[in-house]
N, C-alpha and C positions, 0 to 999 in steps of 0.2 A: 191719310195722316196715320202713321205708325205708333205701336205702343211698347212698350216696355213689358215683358212678362213678368208676371209675381215669382218671386224668390220662392224657390224650394231648397229641400234640403239636398245635398251633394251625397246624397247615398246610393244614387247608381240605380234606383228603382224604377222600375218601368213606369212611364208617365201614364195615368189614367187616360180613358176618352176622353174624358170632360177637359182634362189638361192641354190633350192633343188637340181638341177643337178651338179650346181659349188662345192658344198659341199661334193660329191664322193671324198674318197681318202684324204680329208684335218684332221687333228687332232685339238683337243680343248685340251686348257689348264686346268690341273688339278686344283679341289679346294683342295688342302692340306697346310699342315704345320706341322712342326715337334712334338710330341707328342700329337695328337690327341687321343681323348677316342676312338672313330669309324672312322675308312676309308673305305667307303662305295664303293665297286667295281663294276662297270657295265662290261658287256661282250665288249661291245665297240660303239663308240658314231652311232645314226641313222643319217639319212639325216637332221630330223630336228634340232639335235645339233648340226651337222657339218654347217650347216645354222646359227643358232642363237650363236652357241659360248656358247650353256647352255646345261648340261647336264639333260637328262631324260625331253627334252623339248616337247617331243610329245603329243598333245593332246591324253588322253589316257591312257597314260603311268601313273600307279598307285603308284610311287616311292614317290612323294611328299605327296600324299594323306595318305599312310602308314605309313612314318616318321612321322606326325602329330598326327595321331590315336593313333600308339605305344606308344605315349609321349615323341618320340626326340626333337619335335620341340612345343613350347608354342601356334604356330599356323600355318597353314598351308602356308608353303612358296611357292613361284611362281619361276617357273626356273630363271627367271630373277635377282632373291634374293640370289642364290645360295652362294654368297660369305658371307652370314650370318652365315652360317654353322660355319664356324671357329671359331666364338665366342663362340658356342657353344659346341666345341672340336669335330666337325663333319668335313669330309671331303669326297669327291669322287674322285674316278680316274677308270681306266677302266684295262680290262686284255689286251685288244689290241685297239690299238690309233688310227688305220686307219677306218676314217668314212666309213660305206655302207647303202645299204637300206635295206639289211636282213643281220644277223649274220650267216645266212646260208654260205654267200658268204667267210667268212672267211676259211684260210687253215689250216689242221692240223699243219703246223709248223708255223705257225702266232700264235696260242694259245700256243704253248710250246715256242717260242721267247718270247712270253707276259708274260708267267707264269715266266719265269726268269727274266724277266725286273722288273715285279711286284715285286718279290721275295726281288731285290737288292731295289728297292723303300721303299719297308716296313723296309728292314734292317737298311735303312737312315732316315726314316722320325719317325721309333719306335712308331705307332700308339698302344694303349693299345689292341686293335681288328681290324683286317682286315675280312669284311664282305663282303662275294662274291655274288654279285647276279645273280644268274645262275649255276644249279647243273651243266647241259653240260657243261658250260665253264670251270668250275673248276677242273673236270673229265677230261677234256682235256688238259688243260695248266699244272695240275701238278701230270697227271698220275695216277690219282687216280677213278678208273674205278667205285668202290663201293660204293662212297662219298654220303651221305644222307645228306639233310636239319639238319643244329644243329651245333655245339662244333665239330671240327676237331681234331683229336689223336695229329697231329704233328703241332706244332707251327712255326712260321717265325721268328727266334730268342727269343726276349720276348713277342712277339706278337702273342694272341691268333688268330685262323682263325675259322670263323664261315661260314658257307655256310647258304644264303637265298635262298627262291625263286625269279625266275626272276620279277620284276614287271611290264613289259610288258604288256598292253592290249589283247597280244595274248597269254597269259598265261593263259589256260583255267583250269589248273588243282589247281588254286587258285581263291577265291574271292578277294575284298579289304579287308574284315574284316579276312580272312584267312592269307593272309599278312601281317596284322597289327599285330594278334596274333603273329607270326613269330619274327618279328622284336620285338616285346614287350616283349617276351621271351629274347633276346639279353638285352636290355635295364635293364631288372628285374636284369640279372646275372651282369652287371656292377654296378648296385646299392647293390647288395646285396656284392660284393668286396669293397663297398667303406664303409659299415659298419663296 
């Protein structure tokens, strides 16, 4: 059973060791609404996110800089400003809701259950694109062992599915510029559709 972390001020202050420990196993609220342009989907919340209630909150996570450098946001937002994404037609959710210190702590069953829950969420919210941020998580949650970065062949209802690299600072396969380039490819795809 997961629980919601206690509310803490959005000061940007570093969570205490006690707050980080208390975040284990909590869940955080999605930043989502019906009809978004892109619903970005992380693997699961880390302890910083669980302690702050903010997605991609750990310093060193490159989600917010990549989002800005790719042109999705007019300036680099801070995790505490995550609600501003909705006005830009963007949102954030996770494959697995449970907060952990490392994604490696998640079980195969959690990924499968998370994939089913994510599919139901996407069918309900109907974003134009679901962008899953993590190749391994997508492969595990949707049973697609050969999936690679980019558009995926099978939509969820009317929603296109894209696979983007994990923006964690631990992902050494991609530089920040490389991440931003992959995000930009998705943004440019959406802009071509709008023409």
